[in-house]
N, C-alpha and C positions, 0 to 999 in steps of 0.2 A: 424435520419439516422445513420449506424452505421459507415460512415466517420466524422463523425459530432463528435461522440462520441470519434473517435480516436486525433482529432483535440483538443478537450478537453483534453483529457491525455498528450498532446504533449503542450498545454498551462501550466499544472497544473507542468508538468514535470520542465518548464522553471523555473515557478514560484518557486516550490521548492528549486532547482537549486540556485536560486538568494537569497533567504533566507538563502540557507547554504554556501555561501560568505559571506553575511552580516555579518552572528552569527559570522565569525572570526575575528570583530572590535567591538562587540559590550561588553557592559558590563556584572557584572551578574544578576543584577533586568533586562534588556531588552532580555537579553536570558533565561532565568526564565520565564518571562511572553512569549517568543516567544514558547517558549519548549510545554506550560499548552497552550497554542491558537495551535499550529499542534497535541497537543494530543486529544484534542475537536474535532477538523475537522476530524482525525485517526478514533474517536471512533462513529462522525457522518458518515463518509463514511462505514465504517464499519458495522451499523445498516441500511444504504441504501443497503449494496451491503444486508444484508441477508433478507430485506425485498423484495427486486427484484427477490431472488433464491425462495424465500418464493410463489411470486404470479406466477414466472413460471412454477413453479409446474415440470412436466413430462417431459419437455421439455428441463431442467437445466440437464445436465447429473450427472451422480453419481462421474464423475474423479472432476469435476468443486467442485461439491459438500464436497468433501473429501478435496480439495484445499481449500475449505473457512474455513472447520473442522480444520485443520491442519494450518493453517496461523492464524484464530483464538486464537486457542490454544497457539500459539507462541510470538504471541501481548499481549496474557494476562500473561505470562510468563515474558516479556522483561519489561510491566508496574511495576508488583510484584517485580522484583528484584530491577530496577529502584526505586521504593520504600521503598524497604528493605536495599535497599543503603544510601539513603539522607540521614541520621543522622552520617556517616561517615565522624570522623574525619583525622583519621592518613593516613597521607603524603602519605605512600608506599600502604594502602588500598585503598587510593583515584587514586592512580596509576594504580592499576591493575583494577580498576573498570572503569577507561579512556580508558584504553587496550580492555576492554569487550567491552563497551558502543563504540568505533571505533571498532570492530571484528561485534558485532548487526549490526551496521549501514552499514560495506559491507555489512553485510549479506541480509540486506532487502534492498539494494541495485541491489545487484545480482538476487534480488528473481524478483523485480519489473522491471529489465531489461528480467527477462524469463517471466512476466505474458505480458508486451508490444511484445513482439514476439508471445506470444499462442493467446494475441489480434487479431494481424496484421493478424494470421492465421484463427484465428474464424471470422472474420470480409470478408476476403476472401474467407471464403468455406461458410458461410452464403448468398454472394451474387451469388456465384456459385449455390448453392442452391437453390434460390429463382430463378435465371437464365432458371434450369433446369425445376422447376416446373413448371416456364410458359411455355415453351416451350411447356409441355406435355400436359398444358391443352388448347391449342390453337388450 
């Protein structure tokens, strides 16, 4: 059910918020492990999202497919940038990298907020469409 998906989204958001708060007090090793786990989880979610879109076929709008493609490209660029920067030792470069990482994190959160609003609209629109279809078939 669509409302269950929104509930799962809210739970996942709360869990992410807790991990972000905990990250502020973790040491390098724990933070590295948490980041690695988060990357794996994001990769798994992206694969599941792609599978869901592939199986939905024509029912998935071109707009949503475009969002997925754009987000996947952006996520891959972020991963590539992070990997490229891992070996930087210079303090100035590390500071600039941290500032870029903060900006990227802010952008990702804003995108997630947008996605949540779109998901809410999509759930309500789907419920309305189902109600209208049920009324017309009676």
